[in-house]
C-alpha angles and dihedrals in degrees: 000000000000118000117186126200102214094207089059093057117101120259122240112197113203122214088258089056097250108142119219128196105189106201105167123035144111088272094062116008109036094251111143107192110037147027131210126199139173107232123196118194113194122226113284095017126127120196110234113262110256146142135216126241095210111358129095114205139200121201113201116186115222101170136004122010137262141197105244121207121194121168096327097321121110126195136160114250117207136184112294093028129107134189131200122225117199127212110282097016115135108233145169138160128214128203103210093168136093094244131062121272110227121194139169108226121197121192128189119217091030120273118269131170090233090061094062125087115191123208095247090051091054092062111074119201115240 
């Protein structure tokens, strides 16, 4: 049995200042098909718009709230709510509040940097 204390997991701070604590994944727990992370988005931060080539995601809000964008639709996500993100869907979330937005994010297959395509990478200069 492997029990993980999430607060003991290392932080990864993304260029957009979202902080991830991956606590279950192939990299650390022996899982093969999914990853789970606690993501904290500071006040005033918007996660860069992106999509995934292979991964499906679920964002579950634990604390705070965020404006969720998926393929042209925008809705407020609040604690106790979750949203599914399918492969290839453009998505982003913005914390427009004065307190942190905390989510549990599940990815299957497991998250990898190579699976993400950001909006600015999609546009190729001529």
